[in-house]
C-alpha positions in Angstrom: 74.9 87.3 85.9 75.0 85.0 89.0 72.4 85.5 91.7 75.3 84.8 93.9 77.9 87.2 92.6 77.5 90.4 91.0 80.2 92.1 88.7 80.4 95.7 88.2 82.8 97.5 86.1 83.4 101.3 86.9 85.8 103.0 84.6 88.8 101.0 84.7 88.1 99.2 87.9 86.0 95.9 88.4 84.1 95.3 91.6 83.1 91.5 92.1 80.8 91.1 95.2 79.4 88.3 96.9 75.7 88.5 97.3 74.8 85.8 99.8 74.5 88.2 102.8 72.1 86.1 104.8 74.3 83.0 104.7 77.6 85.3 105.5 78.5 84.5 101.6 78.5 80.8 102.6 79.7 78.9 99.4 76.9 76.6 97.5 77.3 75.4 93.8 75.8 78.5 92.5 78.3 80.6 94.3 81.1 78.6 93.2 80.1 78.7 89.5 79.6 82.5 90.0 82.9 83.1 91.3 84.7 81.0 88.5 82.7 82.5 85.8 83.3 86.2 87.0 87.3 85.5 86.9 87.0 84.0 83.4 84.8 86.8 82.3 87.1 89.5 83.6 90.2 87.8 81.9 88.9 89.0 78.6 88.3 92.6 79.9 91.3 94.4 78.7 90.3 97.7 79.9 90.2 96.6 83.5 93.2 97.5 85.5 92.5 96.0 88.9 89.7 94.1 90.5 88.0 94.4 94.1 86.7 91.3 95.7 84.1 91.7 98.6 81.1 90.3 100.4 77.8 92.0 101.2 76.5 91.6 104.7 78.4 90.8 107.9 81.1 88.8 106.4 83.1 88.4 103.6 82.8 84.4 103.2 82.1 81.9 105.9 83.5 79.1 104.2 81.7 76.1 102.2 78.1 75.9 103.2 78.2 72.4 104.6 74.3 72.0 104.5 74.3 72.8 100.8 76.9 70.4 100.0 76.5 67.6 102.7 72.9 67.9 104.0 71.5 65.3 102.0 74.3 62.9 102.1 76.7 62.1 98.8 74.5 63.5 96.1 75.5 62.9 92.7 77.2 66.4 92.0 79.4 65.8 95.1 80.1 62.4 94.0 81.3 63.7 90.7 83.2 66.5 92.6 85.0 63.5 94.6 86.0 61.8 91.2 87.7 64.9 90.2 90.5 64.4 93.2 91.6 61.7 91.0 92.1 63.8 88.0 95.8 65.0 87.3 94.6 68.5 86.5 92.9 71.7 88.5 89.3 70.9 89.7 86.5 73.3 90.4 87.1 73.8 94.0 90.7 74.7 93.2 89.8 76.8 90.4 87.5 79.0 92.7 90.6 80.5 94.1 93.3 80.0 91.5 91.3 81.6 88.8 92.0 84.9 90.6 95.9 84.2 90.8 95.6 83.4 87.2 93.9 87.0 86.3 96.3 89.2 84.5 95.4 92.1 86.5 95.7 92.7 90.2 93.2 91.5 92.6 92.4 93.2 96.0 90.5 91.1 98.4 88.2 93.3 100.7 87.9 91.1 104.2 85.4 91.8 107.2 83.5 89.6 109.5 84.2 86.0 108.8 86.5 84.5 106.2 86.9 80.8 106.9 87.9 77.7 104.9 86.9 78.4 101.3 86.7 82.2 102.1 90.5 82.5 103.2 91.5 80.3 100.0 89.2 82.8 98.0 91.2 85.7 99.6 94.6 84.2 99.2 94.1 83.8 95.6 94.1 87.8 95.4 97.1 89.7 95.2 96.3 91.6 98.2 94.1 91.2 101.3 93.2 94.1 103.1 91.3 93.4 106.3 89.6 94.9 109.0 91.4 94.6 112.3 88.4 92.7 113.8 87.8 90.2 111.1 88.1 86.7 111.7 90.2 84.4 109.5 90.7 80.6 109.7 91.8 77.6 107.8 89.2 75.7 109.2 88.9 72.3 107.2 90.4 70.5 110.0 87.2 71.3 112.1 85.4 69.1 109.3 88.0 66.2 109.2 89.3 67.7 105.7 92.4 69.5 104.6 92.4 72.9 102.4 91.9 72.0 98.9 90.9 75.0 97.4 94.4 76.0 96.3 95.3 76.3 100.1 98.6 74.6 99.8 100.0 76.5 96.8 98.8 79.9 98.3 99.9 79.5 101.9 103.5 78.9 101.2 103.8 81.9 99.2 102.2 84.0 102.3 103.4 82.5 105.7 106.2 80.3 106.7 106.0 76.4 107.2 105.5 76.5 110.6 102.5 78.9 110.6 101.1 77.2 107.6 101.1 73.8 109.7 99.7 75.8 112.8 96.8 76.9 110.8 96.3 73.9 108.9 96.4 71.6 111.9 94.3 73.6 114.3 91.8 75.5 112.2 92.9 78.3 114.9 90.8 81.6 114.1 92.7 84.7 114.0 92.0 88.4 113.9 92.8 90.9 111.0 95.7 92.5 112.9 97.1 88.9 113.6 96.9 88.1 110.1 98.9 90.7 108.9 101.5 90.2 111.4 101.9 86.5 110.1 101.9 87.5 106.7 98.4 86.1 105.9 96.8 89.6 105.0 98.6 92.4 103.4 97.3 95.3 105.7 94.5 96.3 108.2 92.3 99.4 107.9 89.0 100.3 109.7 87.6 100.9 106.3 89.1 98.2 104.1 87.0 99.3 101.0 88.4 102.9 100.9 91.8 101.4 101.3 91.5 98.8 98.3 90.0 101.6 96.3 93.0 103.8 96.9 95.4 101.0 96.0 93.4 100.1 93.0 93.8 104.0 91.6 97.5 103.8 92.5 97.7 100.7 90.3 95.7 101.7 87.7 98.3 105.0 87.2 100.8 102.5 85.7 101.2 100.6 82.6 98.6 98.0 82.3 100.9 95.8 80.3 103.7 96.5 83.1 101.3 95.2 85.9 100.2 92.4 84.0 103.5 91.3 83.4 104.7 91.8 86.8 102.1 89.8 88.0 102.7 86.9 85.6 106.4 87.0 86.4 106.2 86.6 89.9 103.7 83.8 89.7 106.1 82.0 87.5 109.6 83.1 89.4 108.5 82.6 92.8 108.9 78.9 93.3 111.3 78.5 90.5 115.1 78.0 90.5 117.2 81.0 89.9 117.6 80.1 86.3 114.0 79.6 85.8 113.2 82.9 87.3 115.7 84.7 85.5 114.6 83.6 82.3 110.8 84.6 82.9 112.3 87.9 83.5 113.6 88.0 80.3 110.7 86.5 78.5 108.1 88.8 80.2 110.5 91.9 79.7 110.5 91.2 75.9 106.6 91.4 76.0 107.2 95.1 77.3 110.1 96.9 75.7 109.3 99.3 73.1 105.7 98.2 72.9 103.0 101.1 72.8 102.2 101.2 76.6 106.1 101.0 77.2 106.5 103.9 75.1 103.5 105.8 76.6 105.0 105.0 80.2 108.0 107.0 79.1 106.1 109.7 77.6 103.9 110.2 81.0 107.2 110.6 82.7 108.9 113.0 80.5 106.6 115.8 79.9 103.5 114.3 78.8 101.6 113.1 82.2 98.0 113.1 80.6 98.6 110.6 77.8 96.3 107.8 78.2 97.3 104.2 78.4 96.1 101.7 75.8 93.8 98.4 76.6 96.2 95.4 78.1 97.5 93.5 75.4 99.2 91.1 77.8 97.0 88.1 78.6 99.2 85.1 79.6 
């Protein structure tokens, strides 16, 4: 277990908590590695039906800990990360958020306090973002002379229109939780976002874990694809479900046997 990230599995719900509250859960190398490790570990937990991602203390995640990464200049680790910008494949910074998108179960980010830079990109990697109305969210990289490079471009385009993505990226403007919901950056606002996340996780857990996994993978594949590609993805994912154990159980649960338990998720990718 990482000293920056705690993972607890309670029944069929996993809770992943950022545990650096004294620094508003600012991201350093240890937290980055801990977040990625947590996602990769949960991908193999077939009994998990949903993940709740949150932060201890006053904030969800205030972004990159600039002093930790830049305080001593261009150290060797940072130089290696910079070199990876030339790689044609996903780097560690991008995996920090995209690993949650790839996870074959729904992820619910619970956002309070500050959610800046790396924090908002992590939250965007989740399927849902439930925010306190007074939370503060920002794509803040322009403040540091940078662009969102932790999956932000891939994720923003699915949530907000091009003009709002540009507004957030160019200005680094801070928006409230309520404003984030209005522009599509967040799913819903709640005074108790953890309670709302738990209720949503319980609702999802009442469905076939294979149908939910296939649904997530389908939407990831189809969202930016052509019509023909989206329809092909539908056919492929439906073939993974029809007539299989959990699909038969779903039918039984809706035709007189509501207490029939689902089997662990069989779909991984």
